[in-house]
N, C-alpha and C positions, 0 to 999 in steps of 0.2 A: 504493499499499500504506501502511494506515495501523496502527501498532501499539497495540493497546489493554490498557492496564494492568489486564488481569484475569488470573487462573487459571481457564482452562476445565476442567472435569470432564466427561470424556466417557463414557457408560454403556456398559456391554458386555452379552453375551446374558442375557437373565433380565429385562432392562428392558421387554421388549416387552409391548404388550397392545392389546387392539382400540379404534381408535380412535386409536391414536398419532399424532401428528402433524397431526390436524385442526385443532385451533385454531391453529397456526401457518400451515396451509395457507389457511384462512379468513381471517385476521388479515391477513396481511404478503404484497404482492405478491414481496417476494425471497425468502421461503421457499417461497411457491408455486412459482416460479422453480425450485427444486431438484428438489421432487416431478417439476415437468413433464420436467426434465431426465434425471432417473431412469428415468421413465417413456418416454420417448424412447430412452434407451439400451438399457432391457431389455426392451422390447414385454411379450409374454406369457410371455417365459421361466420366469417362475417360478410360472405356474399361472395369471396375471392380471396385471393392470398393479400395479404395487407400491404406488402411491397409494391403490388399491381395495381391496388386500389389508390395508394399514395400516388404512384407516378403516371396513372392514366386513367385514374375515376372508376365510374362516372361521379359527376359531382355531387347529385342527388345521395349518391352512397355514401361518399365522404363526408359529407356534412352532416349525415343522421350522427345524433350524440353517441349511441352505442358503437359507431365505428371512428368518429374522429377521435374521440378519447384515446383508446390505443394505438391509434396512427399518430397523434402529435407526442404520446409518450415514448413512443419508439423513436420517432425522427430527432427529438432532443437528446435522447439517450445515444444513439448515432454517432450525431454531432458532437456530442462530449468526447465520446470513444477516438472521433475523428482528429479532434483538437488534441486530447492529452494522453489517450491511450487506454487499454484495459489497468484496471486496479489505483488509477486518479481518484484522487477525492477532492473535491473542492473544499476550501476552508471555510467558504461560507455559501450557502444557497438558499433560494428564496423561489416560489412558485407560484404563479396567478391561478386561483382556484385547483383545476385538474394538475398544472404545473408543481403542487407542491409534492403531489405522489412521487413526480420525476426528481425533486429536490431531495426527498427523504431515500428514496433509491440510492443517489449518488453519494449520500453521507452514509449509506452502508445499512439502513433501517431493514431492507429486505432487498433480496437477489433481483435480477433483471426479469424474469420469467415470475416470480410470483409477484411483484408489482405490475407485468401486465395484466396478470389474472385480474387483481383487484381493480385496475381501471378498465376493464370489461364489463366486472360486474357493476360496477359505479355507472359505467355509461349505460348499461344497458337496464338498470333499476331507474335512473333518471328519465331515459326514454319511457318506459313503462309509464311512469308518475306523470310525466308531461302528458301523455296521451289519454291520460284518465281524468286531465282536469283541463279546463278553458283558461289557460294563462298564455303570458306573453310578457317581454321586455321593453323598456323604451329608454334609448340615451339623451341624456338631458345635458346641455353643454349652456353654460353661464349661472347656474345654481350653486349655492353653498350646501354642506351637508346639512346645514339648520334650515336652510329654505326648503330643499328637497323632502326632508321629515314633515315640515308643515304642509307642503304642497298633497304629500300622500295621505295626511291628515284629513285635509280640507275633503280632496276628492270621494275620501272612503268614509266620510261622515255620516252618510246615509246608508253606509252598507258595502260589505266587499273588501278585499285585500290588495293593497299596493304598499311596498317598502323598498327603500333604498338597499340596492342588491350587491352593486360593484361602487366602489369609492375610489376610482381610478386614479383620479389627479385633480388639483384643484380646478374646480370648474366642469367637469367632468363627472358624471354620476350616472350609472344606470339602475332605474327603477324596474321593480319585477312584482307581478301580481296577476289577477284578473283582465283576462283582456279587455273589458269595457273599462275598467279603471284605468286601464293603460291609454284608452281613447281620450277619457275625459282629462287626464293627466295632460296629454299632448295639445288637447285644445286649450287648457288654460295655461300650457307655456308660451303660445303665442301673445296671450293679453299681456302675460309678465315681462315677454321681450327675449325668452329662453329660446334655444333651438330645441326641438323634439324629433328624434328619430326611431320609429319603429324598428326593433332588430329580428332579421330573420332566426328565429329560435325556433325549439320544438315547444317550450313552455317556459314556465315561471322559474327559473333557476335561482338558488339562493333566497328562497320565500318559503313561507309556510305551506307551500304546495309540494315541496320534496320532502315534508314531514314521512311518508310512506317509504320513500327510498331512503334515507336517512335510517329509520329503523331497522330495516332490512340491510342494510350495510354494516349496522351494529354488527350482526349477528356474523357477517363476513370478518370483519376484521377483528373480532374477538378471537377467531380461529388462527389468527395470524401473531406468528411470534416475532415481534419487535425488537431488532436489536440494537445496543448502545449505538448513538448516533458518532460517526468519527470525524465530521465536521459539524458546525453549527447549521442549524436549520431555523428559519424564521415562519411564524405562523401568520397565516390571514384572519383567523378568527382574533387572535390577542395583541396582534403585532408586534410582538414579541420573540425572543429566542426559546425552542423548545428546551427542556432540561434534557440533557443526551442520555441520560439512564433511565427515563420514564416514559417505558414503553406503552404504560395503560394511558397516560395522559396525551401520546400521540393518536392512539384510538381514538379516545374520547373525541379530541379536538376536531379527526377528520369526520366524525361524524357530524359533529356541530356545524361546521363549515358549512354543510350541503344546505341548511337551512339559515343561515348567519351571513350577514354581509360580509364581501371581502374588503379589508381594511388596506387595499393595496397603498395610496397614498400615505397611510399615517405609518404603514410598516416601512416604506422606503425611506421616509424623514427619518425613521428612528435608527434604521441602518445606517444612512449618511452620518447622522450623531455619534452612531456608535463606533465610527471609523472605517466601515465596510469600504473594501477598494476593491481594482481591477475588475471591473464590472463587466461581466461577459453574458450578453444573451443569447439562448444556443436557439438552433432552428426547432422551428419553422417561425417564418414572418419576421417583422421588426417592430412590432406592437410596444414591448415592454421598453424600447430604447425612445420612442415617441413621447411614452407617457413620463419618461425621466424627466424630458426636456422640459416637462410643466410643471413637475415637483420640484428638481433640483438640477439646475442647468449646468453646475459646477462639476456633479456627478458625470463623467465621460462615461459612456457604455457601447462597448466594442460589439457590433452584430455580426452573426455567423449563419445567417440565411444559407448562406452559399459559401463554399472553399475560397478561400483567398486566390487569386490568380497564380501565384507561386506555390500554391500547397502540394506537397507531394506524400503519400503515405508513407 
């Protein structure tokens, strides 16, 4: 094991795109080996080989929650192995929602295949819960956390559910809840001078709608032996470090994460304050680098959606 003095940022659902990971697969033997392990573990259970779905789609399949979650997890781990090789552990890691599973795996909490099984089951449970309820998500630009909470209370005063779900960056918040509550909130945002964009998602994630999935995931996680963390990992729920030796706290927090807001902005600010450095965003996408510009411009994030042109395996 080698501790790498970087802060690994692991993307969450929404970062998926057709072709994701192909550059790393073609450039790095170590990255290719991760995709091969995922293909061997999953077979055609997702409707095709995971690598084929990542590289070729179809888009409607890769965008399904039960597929996008293992796809992003695999792509991020492959990217890490391509950058630093097997046996490397980041000194610090954090992940946006789903990405927290990637961060925990990289820190040694569980093996690659065990983490792959966890995110497959998480994605399937979330897809099932989404299909069982009429929910949606709404991105709001321009509101503070307090203003977003007030908006949610206002539009649900007569009933319904709407809550802040992703506190991504100052002035960038995602609301989650009943579809009609999202519609009412979108209309109210226009009157308040905020920009509101409905998200194309399966349902209301990080909201009470996910409670059935969270309870089912508790049983899944209770069967996992979480190993002591070899590097520090920060939590979306608490915006603080996990206790490296408290596996039960990891399980409990991952359950809570499914119905709790992702406090990414607070989490990143706390990590900057704690002196984290060497910010390294793993594939796929460039979302986390963009969010950091809004949170703390002085924290420079290197993006690794594709291998550098000079990369050699």
